[in-house]
N, C-alpha and C positions, 0 to 999 in steps of 0.2 A: 215615554220620556226619551229625551235625546241622550245617545252615547256619547261619551267624550271622543271627540275627533281630534285626529293628530295633526292634520294641515287641512283645512276646510273652506269652501265658501257656500253661500247660501243661495237657494231659489226655491219659490214655492211649487208644489205639487199637490196633486190629487189622485185617488186610485180606488179600484176594487179588489178586494181579497176575497179568496175562498180556501179556508185552511183545512186541511185533513190530517188530524192528529194521530196518526197511526205510530208504531213502534220504530219504524225504519225512515220514515218519509213525511214532510209536512210540505204540502203543494200550495204554490201561489197561483196566480192567474198567469197563464203562459205556457204545453209540450205534448201530451197525448190524451185525447178524449175517451181512452178506452178504460182508464182509471177506473177502479170500483171506488164509489162514493159514499154510499149509503147503507146504513142498518137499518131498514125498513121497520123493524119491529118497536124502534124508539122514537117517542117524540119529539120534534124539533121545537127549539124555543125562539119565538122571534120577538126582538126588541127594538123600538124605535131609535134612530140619531135625531138629535134635535138642533136646528141651525135658527137662522133668521126667519122671521115671519115672511111668507111668500105667497104670491097670487099663483104661483104654478101649480095648483091642485089638479089641474088635468094631467101634467107630467108625472107628479107623484101618484095619481091614481095608476096611472099606466104601470110605473114601478111596483105597485102592490100586486096588480092583475099579474105581473109577470112571475113575481114570487110565488102567488098563488097558483098559476099556470103551470109552473115548474116542478111541481111536488107531484110525484108519482104517487103517493098515498095522502090522505087528508094531512094537512100541514096547516097550522094556525099562522096567522100575521097579525101584528097589532097596528092598528091605526089610531095614531096620537098627534097632537099637535107639535109644531116646530118651535123651537125657541132659540135665544142666544144668537151671536152673529159672528161668524167666522172671521171676518176682516178685523173685529175688535178683539176676539178672545182668541183666535188661533187654533180652536179644538172642537171636537165634535163630543156631544154628551148623550147619556141615556139617563133613565130612571131606574132606580133600585129600591125597594122597601124593606126594611131590616127591622125585625123585632116582633113581638106582638105585646099591645097592638102596633101595627107598622109604622115605622117612621120614614119619611120619604128624603132621598138624597137625589142631587144630580153629579153624575160621576162622568169623568173624561174616560172614554173608550180608548185604551192604551195597551196595546200590543207589546210595548217595549217596558211593561211592567210585569211582575210576575205577583203581586198580591193586590186585592181590593182593600182601600181604606177609606174612613171618613173620620171627622174630628169627633173625639170624646168630650163629653160634657165636663170632664175634670180638667180639659187642656186650657192651658192659661197662655200659651204660647201658639194659638191658632189663629189665623186670619177671621175676619167677618166674610162669609160666603153667603150662597143662596138661600139655604136651609138652616134650620136651627142645628146645633149639634147633637150628634146621638147620645141618648140618655140610657146607658144600660140598667140603670137601677128602675126604669119604667117598662122595662120588657120582662115578662114573666118567662120568657123562653131564652133569655140569654145566659150563657155560661162562660166564665174565663177558660182559656185553655191553659191547663195546668203544666209546669214543668216536666220535661221528659227528657228522654234522651236525644231526640229529633229537633230540638228548639234550642235557642238562646234564651236564659232565665234572667228576671228581673235582680235587682240588687237583693231582696227578700228570699230569692228561689223559691217563689210562689208559683208565678205566671209566666207563660212564654210571651216573649218581645220581639219586634222586629224593628229593623233600620235600613231606610233607603236613600242611597245618595245619587244624585243626578248630575249629568253633565253642565247644566245650566246653573250649577251651584245651588240648587235647591235640595231640600231634604224633608224627609217625613219618618217619624219614629213613634213608636207607641206599643201598646199591648196587643196581643192576639186572644180575640173571643170568638165564640161560637153562637150562631143565632139562625132564626129562620129568615131567609132573603126571599122576597117576593119579586117577579119579574112583570107584573103588570096584569090587570084582570082579564086581558085577552090572550093572556099566553095559555097553551095548553098543558105546560108543564106546570104541577102544582108547586107551591111555595117548598124550598129546600133548605135544610141545615147546611151551613157552610161556615167555613172559618174565614175570618176577616180580621184587617187591623183596626184598632180603634187609637187614635192619634193623640199623642201628649205633645207632640212638637212638630211645627212646622216652620220651613224658612224658605226664602227666595220666592219663587214663582208660585210655589204651593201656597205659600202664606197669603199672597196676594190675589189669587186666582178667584174668578167669581163661583166656578163649579166648587162643589162640595168635598170631593174627592176625586180618587182614581179606581177605575175597574179595571183590573189587571187581567190581561189575557194573553200574557206570554207563557212560556213553557216553566213548569214548576210545581211543586205540589200545593203550593199556596193559592195558584191560579184559579180562579172559580170555574173555568172551563175544566181543568182537569179533575178538579172535585167532583165535578158533576159526571164527567165520564168516569172516574173511578167508582161512583155509585152505580153507575150503569143506567142513569136516568136519561141521558142523552147520547147519541152516537158521537164518535171520535171525529169532529169537525165543527168549525163554525164559518160564518162569512160575514164580510161588511160590504154594504153598497152604499157608495157616497155621491150625494146628488150635486155636489159643487155649488159655487157662489151664486149661480144663477137660478138654480132650482131649490136649494136649501135641504138640510137633512138627509134622510136616506133611511136605510133598514139594517139591523143586525139578526143574524139569526144564529142561535146556539145550538147545535146539532144538525143533521143531516138535510140538504134539499136535494132534489134532482136538477142537476145543472143544465143548462142548454146544450143542444147536441154539439155546438161548434166550441164549446169550452175547451181550452187548452190549457196545459199545467207546466210549471218548472219544479224542478227538484228543490228543497231546501234540506242541508244535512242538519238533524237534531242532535248529533253527537257533537259539532262544532261549538255551538254557543246555546244559551236559553231564548236565543231570539230567533224571529223568522227571517233567515238569510237567503238570498239568492246570489247567483255568479252572474254578477252585470258584465255583459260583454261589449255592447255596443250602445250608443246614444246617435239618433236620428233627430234633426231640425229641418222641418220643412221638407221632410222626404229625403234628405241627404245624410249620409253617414259621416260622423265626425271622425276627421284623422288622428284616432287615439289607439295607442298600444293597449292591449286588453290587458297587459300587465300592470298598467295603471290602477286598475280596480282589484288587484291580488293583495287581500289582506285576510287576518285572522278571522273576520267575521262575516267577510263577503260584504253583501249590500244588504243593509236591514230593512225591512218594512216595519216601521213603526208610526201607529197610527196615532200616537199622542205627541209627535213632533210636528211642529207647523211647517219646517222647512225640509227641504232636500240639501244634504249635505254632502258635496263632491270634493275629490281631492282636487288639489290647486290646478294641476294641468288639466284635468277634464272640466273644470269651471270656467277656465278661461277660454277654452274651445268652444264651451256652451255659450257663453257670454258672447262672443266675436259672432257665431252663428246667428244668435239673436239679432244683433245689430244688422248682419247682412240681409237676414230674411225680413226685417222690418216689423218683428213680431212684438 
C-alpha cells in the first residue's frame, strides 16, 4: 500500500521485480548479473497474478515457458485463470487458501505491507468483498496467537493483535492467528503453517475494495515470505512479473528461480526501511534524460517499489519535468 508522501504528484507505472532477501542486500531489477541468486535445494513456489480476462493466451504461454525454461532445476509453476480489472481496481491479486478445510481468498499482492490479512467472521466493520469472511471456528487447524513479549496484546491480554494504517487514510486491524496456508494445487511447496491477520476493522479503500485482503510481502517477521524463509522451506527470494494492461495478469514466484543471463540488479538497503527501496538517479522519457538534479530524489526511504500502490509518486519537481516531457514527446 502507499506510503505517506510529502509533496507528490501521480502517474501510472508497471514493473517487474526480482527480490533477493539476504541479510545484507535486497536486489531489484537493474546492476550485476554475477550475483548468487539461488539455493537450489529448496523448492520454488509459483502463484499467479490475476487481472482482466484476456485473449492474449499465446503471450501468457510464452511467459510461463520463460519461467519454466529459466529454472536450472525442476521448478513448478501455476497455470490459472486471469481475473479482475486493473483499470477498475488498480491492483493485482493472487489466491490463498487458509484453514482445514481450506477457505479461499483473493488477496492483493503488496510489497508495501508486512502482514497478510483477511476479514474475520466476527468483523462487523468489514466491507463486502469477493469471498466470504474467514471462519476460524470452521478450521480444525486454526490457533490464535497467544500474547507474548514480541506482540501487542488485546484488551483481555489473551491474543496478539495488529494494526496497519496506510497513506490513503485506510486502515486494517484485528487479531493474529496461525493456520495452514495453501498456495494452489500446482505448487510444489506443500501447505505451510503461517501467522496472518484476522480482521475486525476495515476503513477507507480496504473497506471498499473488491479483493478480500492483503498478501504482505514486505520485510518483517509477519511477512509471509519471511516466515517461509525462516522455516527453511523456500530460498530467500521472490519475484513478480506483471503482464500489464494489454496482456493481463502475470506470475509470482516465492523462492528462487534461475534468472535470465542478462539480468542486472540494483542494491536496496534493508537497514534503511522495511520497504524495498532503491536510489533513483535519473528519469528518461522517449530516450532523453530529464534535466533533474539527483538530490531531488534524496529522501529517508529512497524510492520505494510498492506493488500495492496503483500510482507512481514523484517529488513535485520531478513530476513537473516528467509531465512536460510527456507533452513534448506526444506520449
